[in-house]
N, C-alpha and C positions, 0 to 999 in steps of 0.2 A: 540540715533538713533536706531529705531527698525530694526530687522533683516529682510531681504527679505523673502517673502513667496510665495509658490506655492499653487495652488488649486488642491487638490487630491481627486479623486473620484474612489471608488472601486466597482467592479461588485457585484451584490446582493449576489452571491454565497460565497463571501468572508466576508460577514457581521459577521460571527461567530468569526472572528479574530479581528475585529475592535471595539474599544471602542464605547459605545452606542452613544456618541455625534457625531461621524463621520459616522454613518451608513446611514443617510438620505442625499443624495446629496453630493456635493463637500464640503470639509472643508479646511481651511487654515492651512498650515504647514510651519514652518520656515526652511530655508535651509542656509547652510554656504558657498556655492560655491565651496566646496571641496569634499563633500561626494557624492557617486554615487547614482543614483536613486534606485538601488537595496538596498542599505543601508537604504535609506529613507523609502522605502516600508516596510522593515523588522522592522525598528524602530517604525512603526505604528502598528506592531503586526502581519503582514502577512508573513509567511514563503515563500521564493522564490520557493519552490517546488510547491506551489499552484498558482503561477503567470504565466499567459500566455503572451499575447501581451501587451506591454506598449506603450501608445500613448501620445505624448507631442504636444499639440496644433494640434492634428489630424494626426501627423506623427509618424510612428513606430520607436522606439529607443531601443538600448540594455540596459541591466541592468547596464552597466558601464557608461551610460550617466550621466553627471553632470548637474542637473537641475538648472535653474536660476530663480530669483524672477519674479513673474508675469506670469509664465507659468502655463498652465492647463494640468494636468496629469490624464489620465484614466487608471486604472489597470484592465485588463481583467483576467478571470480565465483560467486555462489550458484547451485547446481544447481537446475534447474527440472524438474518442478514442485517447489516448496519446501514441505516438510511442516512444519507447526506442531504441536508436541506440548504436552500439558499442559492443554489447554482446547479447546472448540469454536472453529472458525475464525470470528473476528469482527474487524471493522475499526473504526478511529477515524481520522477525517480532520480536518485543520486547516482554518482559515477560508478558505484559498485554493482548496479543492478541492470546492466546492459542487456543481458539475455532475457530477463523478465520483461524489459521494455519492448524488445522486438517481438516477443510472443504475445503480449497484450495488443500491440499494433496489428499483428497477424490476425487477431480475432476482431479487429475493427474498433478497439477501445482507444479513446483519445488519451494518448500517453506522451507527455513531454519527458525528455531525458537529457541530463547534462553529462556529456561524454568526457568532460574534464572536471577537476575538483575546483569549483568556484567558491567553496566555503559555505559554512552553515548560514551566516547572515544573508547571503545572496539567495540561497535556496529558500529560506523561510520567506524572504521578501517576494520571491516569484510565486510561491504558493499563495500568499495573501493577495498579490496583485491580480493573478489569473484565476483565483478561487479553485485551486487544484489540491487534491488530497496528496500529501507528501508521503511516499513510501520509502522506507529506509530501515537499515539495521543499526543505525547510529542513534543511540538513546539520547545523547546530548542534543542532537538536532531536533528530535521529536519533543523535547522539553521546551523549545523556544516558543515564547508567547506570541511571536509574530505569525506563526503558522496559521493558515486558514483552517486546515484539518490535517490529520496525519494518521499513519498506521505503521506499526512495527512489522517487518517481514521476518517471520520466525525461522524459516529454513535457509540453508545455504545452497540447496539443490533447486535449480530452476523449475523443474517439473512440480515440485512441492510448493515452491513459491507461487507459481501460477494458480495452482488449485486453491491455495489458501486465500489469495486475493479474490478469486472468482467466488469462492464460498462466502467470504466476508461481505463483499459489496454487491454481488450479483449484477454486474454491469450488463447492459444490452450488448449482445454479441452480433457483430456484422462482419464475418470473416471476408478476407480478400478485398477489403475496401480502403485500407490505409497503407501507406508506404512504411515498410519496416525500418527504413533508414532515417526518415525525417518526420514521420507522423502525418504527412500530407495525404489528401484524398486521392484515390486512383481513378483513372478514366480509361476506357477502351482506347487502344491505339493501333494504327496500321503498322505493318512491317516497315513501310517507307518512313513513317514518323520517327521510328527508333533505330533506323538502319545504322546510324553512326555508333551505336552501342553494341552492335552484334558482330561476333566473329563469324568466319565462314561457315563452320559447322552448325552454329545456331541459326544462321540465316537460312540454311538449306533445310533444317529439320523442323522448324517451328513456324506457325502462321498466326497464332493467337497471342496478342500482347496487351499489356496494360502499361500505363505510364503515370507517374506521380505528377499531379497538377502543380505541385510546389517546387520540387527539385529536379523534375524531368527524368528521374531514374526509370528505366524500363524493366518490366517483369514478364516472365514466361514460365511455362511448366518445365523447368529444367531438371537437372540430376537429383536435386534435393527435394523435389516436389512431394514425393511420397512421404517423407518424414514430416513435412509441414502439414500435409493432409491428416496424418495420424494425430498431430497435436490438435488440429481444429476439430476433428471428429470426437476425440475424447472430451474436449471442452463442451461441445454441443450436446453430446449424449448425457453429460452430467448436469449441465447448468442452463441450457437453452430452455426458455419458458418457465424458469423458476424465479423470476424477479418479483 
């Protein structure tokens, strides 16, 4: 006797997670009458961090719902902008997203980043302890139950990654207020206060400085400043004031 089946249809945005044969229209999937719909969706390859409304025969159900044979399930993607409740919006990025971390910090977004591979359990534990949204391209990490919250980073290109995160979460942007190296807050600094970090040419050419309150790193409008300004201006033009 064959197992009962449900008809499962994913939103087009979730196609990246779904095996090729299930991407077009609804596909049949066996159910056991015991597993939750959330478990069934994850078993099909989609992390629950990317799942929005679940509809069973047209009615909304929670991820804990137990599907029965013959039912039709539609899986929608997360609604944007996505609201995070219970703590201020802060992020945690894994070792593979260093450029994205620096760009978020450049925009003043509170962004923790692990520059070494500390392992999925430790990342999930930090997300929970600090109430940070875990950003990663690691689907296994995003399926860990310990996570406080998480989101898949869809692109491999830093500029697209940044736009996607800003579009999804609409964080408050406060450019030039955080250290891109450690995430600490910046303060104005005199040339004398940062003199030990300046080479001769820099010391002669610049008079306006900032310094990280946490790690002490000095900042000034150096050779790459125009590139950083371009990143900031693009983000402000598109996302400032849209929270």
